[in-house]
GUPA-363756 format. One record per residue: residue in three letters; z, x negated, y negated of N, C-alpha, C in turn. Coordinates in pm, whole numbers, padded with zeros to 5 digits, always signed. Example, Ala and Ser with C-alpha at 12.3 -4.5 7.8 and 13.67 -1.06 7.14 Angstrom:
<pts>
ALA+00780-01319+00569+00780-01230+00450+00780-01320+00330
SER+00708-01285+00225+00714-01367+00106+00787-01290-00003
</pts>
This chain:
<pts>
MET+00584-00125-01956+00463-00169-02037+00419-00324-02031
THR+00318-00388-01991+00315-00535-02017+00311-00547-02138
GLY+00298-00668-02175+00219-00734-02317+00287-00638-02420
ASP+00243-00658-02570+00343-00586-02674+00244-00489-02727
GLY+00165-00407-02628+00083-00287-02687-00034-00288-02632
PRO-00136-00196-02680-00241-00191-02626-00340-00351-02659
LEU-00410-00362-02538-00510-00455-02579-00654-00419-02641
PRO-00701-00454-02703-00833-00431-02762-00960-00484-02695
ILE-01046-00405-02697-01167-00397-02616-01311-00403-02716
VAL-01340-00520-02763-01417-00505-02877-01536-00637-02831
SER-01530-00694-02706-01627-00780-02692-01621-00804-02507
ASN-01718-00860-02461-01720-00914-02325-01584-00967-02257
ALA-01561-01063-02380-01440-01170-02315-01297-01097-02342
ASP-01294-00980-02424-01200-00869-02410-01185-00792-02258
ILE-01299-00779-02198-01306-00695-02052-01278-00830-01960
VAL-01317-00960-01981-01232-01015-01871-01102-01043-01891
ALA-01036-01047-02022-00867-01025-02074-00828-00921-01981
VAL-00888-00770-02000-00835-00681-01937-00808-00700-01802
ARG-00945-00743-01716-00931-00778-01558-00815-00852-01555
GLN-00792-00978-01625-00677-01057-01526-00557-00985-01592
GLN-00542-00908-01708-00391-00852-01725-00359-00742-01632
VAL-00463-00662-01577-00467-00557-01489-00413-00646-01353
ARG-00489-00763-01276-00480-00833-01196-00314-00878-01192
THR-00294-00934-01279-00148-00985-01315-00029-00870-01259
ALA-00073-00783-01339+00032-00647-01334+00036-00579-01190
ALA-00074-00592-01143-00103-00544-00992-00032-00631-00882
VAL-00026-00761-00869+00025-00855-00851+00158-00856-00807
GLU+00208-00846-00965+00390-00826-00981+00420-00709-00945
SER+00342-00602-00922+00362-00447-00836+00386-00419-00717
GLY+00335-00533-00641+00333-00551-00499+00167-00503-00442
PHE+00084-00502-00482-00014-00433-00468-00090-00498-00373
SER-00151-00441-00235-00219-00555-00161-00352-00614-00220
LEU-00426-00684-00166-00559-00751-00206-00647-00651-00253
ILE-00638-00548-00151-00775-00414-00160-00733-00361-00278
ASP-00611-00342-00292-00556-00240-00395-00572-00300-00525
GLN-00533-00425-00540-00574-00530-00660-00697-00484-00704
THR-00794-00536-00596-00966-00533-00638-01001-00415-00682
LYS-00956-00282-00606-00976-00127-00678-00938-00130-00805
VAL-00819-00150-00829-00771-00132-00994-00836-00204-01063
VAL-00849-00323-01043-00925-00415-01141-01102-00376-01140
THR-01096-00351-01074-01262-00290-01060-01285-00191-01142
ALA-01188-00075-01148-01191+00033-01208-01190+00007-01350
ALA-01071-00059-01378-01028-00117-01516-01155-00179-01578
SER-01243-00271-01519-01358-00337-01556-01468-00254-01604
GLU-01465-00138-01530-01580-00044-01583-01524+00045-01697
LEU-01420+00074-01694-01366+00170-01808-01361+00102-01931
ALA-01348-00004-01902-01334-00141-02007-01526-00114-02118
ARG-01598-00162-01998-01700-00193-02039-01780-00073-02076
ASN-01740+00051-02050-01803+00203-02090-01754+00202-02210
ALA-01593+00169-02244-01526+00174-02382-01666+00074-02493
LEU-01676-00023-02426-01732-00134-02512-01876-00076-02548
VAL-01949-00071-02418-02098-00017-02428-02153+00127-02518
TYR-02056+00210-02477-02064+00376-02515-02030+00427-02647
ALA-01892+00346-02664-01815+00348-02803-01792+00226-02906
GLY-01873+00129-02870-01839+00033-02965-01710-00076-02964
GLY-01637+00019-02848-01512-00060-02850-01375+00029-02837
GLY-01268-00038-02811-01163+00048-02793-01045-00017-02739
GLN-00953+00053-02706-00851-00027-02641-00786+00021-02531
VAL-00713-00041-02423-00638-00015-02341-00483-00041-02319
ARG-00394+00054-02290-00280+00006-02242-00231+00007-02104
ILE-00181-00074-02056-00125-00119-01918+00016-00074-01916
GLU+00044-00025-01816+00153+00026-01797+00233+00035-01645
VAL+00344-00028-01606+00362-00013-01454+00453+00102-01463
VAL+00412+00192-01360+00502+00329-01350+00568+00345-01210
GLU+00725+00391-01232+00781+00388-01097+00818+00546-01091
ASN+00822+00575-00951+00885+00734-00929+01000+00721-00781
ALA+01043+00780-00739+01145+00734-00677+01070+00663-00528
ARG+00953+00712-00521+00922+00660-00370+00819+00525-00372
ARG+00797+00510-00547+00652+00434-00526+00637+00357-00662
ARG+00547+00267-00683+00533+00176-00786+00407+00176-00808
GLY+00340+00175-00942+00204+00191-00969+00180+00134-01137
LEU+00042+00173-01137-00013+00088-01279-00090+00231-01307
ARG-00056+00244-01427-00149+00330-01525-00185+00264-01636
LEU-00306+00328-01618-00407+00237-01754-00459+00338-01849
GLU-00467+00332-01972-00518+00454-02046-00584+00361-02150
PHE-00752+00391-02131-00818+00366-02212-00835+00455-02311
HIS-00884+00420-02450-00902+00507-02562-01005+00431-02629
ASP-01114+00533-02701-01202+00486-02789-01217+00597-02877
GLU-01269+00573-02994-01321+00662-03096-01469+00666-03152
GLY-01550+00675-03019-01667+00660-02996-01737+00805-03028
PRO-01869+00851-02968-01938+00976-02968-01852+01088-02908
GLY-01759+01052-02792-01718+01103-02686-01851+01167-02591
ILE-01815+01253-02516-01896+01268-02371-01933+01418-02419
PRO-02021+01470-02443-02089+01598-02444-02054+01679-02321
ASP-02077+01651-02223-02098+01702-02055-01990+01630-01980
VAL-01870+01613-01990-01781+01547-01887-01819+01538-01754
GLU-01830+01714-01682-01861+01698-01588-02001+01625-01523
GLN-02113+01659-01595-02220+01586-01574-02187+01430-01565
ALA-02125+01326-01689-02087+01202-01673-02011+01192-01553
LEU-01936+01228-01465-01858+01237-01372-01977+01245-01240
THR-02092+01276-01265-02196+01277-01160-02206+01140-01122
ASP-02247+01106-01009-02320+00992-00951-02427+00996-00979
GLY-02485+00870-01054-02601+00824-01109-02693+00878-01208
TRP-02598+00957-01290-02611+01011-01406-02542+00893-01507
THR-02637+00814-01602-02640+00757-01726-02681+00782-01835
THR-02661+00740-01929-02724+00734-02063-02737+00632-02119
GLY-02727+00523-02034-02746+00392-02035-02813+00339-01962
SER-02839+00222-01957-02912+00118-01816-02890+00109-01696
GLY-02747+00158-01688-02695+00114-01555-02728+00183-01440
LEU-02628+00208-01319-02645+00287-01211-02599+00416-01207
GLY-02506+00418-01336-02444+00556-01342-02326+00592-01266
LEU-02273+00445-01227-02107+00488-01125-01990+00458-01174
GLY-02004+00433-01338-01883+00371-01386-01740+00453-01369
LEU-01831+00598-01436-01706+00685-01439-01636+00752-01278
SER-01768+00752-01240-01766+00822-01095-01689+00711-00991
GLY-01738+00614-01006-01694+00507-00934-01538+00461-00948
SER-01512+00443-01077-01391+00450-01089-01290+00549-01051
ARG-01332+00695-01073-01243+00781-01001-01221+00757-00848
ARG-01312+00716-00780-01284+00692-00659-01191+00572-00622
LEU-01176+00493-00708-01106+00380-00690-00973+00379-00721
VAL-00930+00517-00761-00756+00485-00824-00722+00640-00763
ASP-00589+00670-00773-00546+00783-00738-00495+00921-00796
GLU-00523+00863-00947-00494+00961-01054-00598+00934-01151
PHE-00694+01029-01200-00792+01026-01295-00816+01157-01375
ASP-00788+01105-01477-00789+01205-01606-00857+01134-01716
LEU-00984+01242-01742-01060+01194-01867-01040+01347-01965
ASP-01053+01290-02080-01047+01384-02199-01120+01358-02345
SER-01224+01413-02351-01312+01372-02449-01347+01479-02568
VAL-01363+01430-02673-01406+01546-02782-01516+01482-02852
PRO-01649+01519-02790-01755+01468-02887-01717+01509-03065
GLY-01786+01378-03115-01763+01332-03254-01577+01256-03250
LYS-01541+01243-03160-01380+01235-03174-01352+01105-03093
GLY-01371+01100-02971-01380+00982-02877-01346+00998-02739
THR-01298+00927-02633-01263+00969-02518-01120+00879-02500
THR-01060+00946-02394-00929+00868-02331-00919+00897-02195
VAL-00942+00783-02122-00930+00792-01961-00809+00730-01947
THR-00758+00779-01836-00621+00768-01795-00637+00768-01662
VAL-00609+00648-01554-00593+00670-01432-00454+00591-01395
THR-00397+00603-01265-00297+00585-01201-00338+00500-01034
LYS-00306+00407-01015-00290+00360-00887-00170+00302-00837
TRP-00148+00343-00717-00013+00331-00658+00009+00246-00546
ALA+00072+00154-00534+00075+00050-00461+00160+00092-00317
ARG+00079+00054-00214+00062+00102-00113+00146+00042+00010
</pts>
């Protein structure tokens, strides 16, 4: 685990801090420049979603390893309104806001593993893993 626990996401400055922490962890984990960019972009989108749609949240950044490889696992959690239709939310171009509707679906394409758990009225947890190549 990097840092001393979850990083808060309550302002735009926190999104910048999340990006910096994820990039540092990716460099230290041996990610290529392309994979650094992918995981940082996904982290930025997911942090922004937590701020915009849930009023804030937190992220845990964890270095993970198995017998063959090393990677980063990012767990974003918020206690916002949740996502009523996860399948629809993962559709390119669908948005309840003013963006392009590519945050969740785009993030899913940028990482190797993507899990979204959302309960309306309770919040959302998105866990992504990116493996170093």
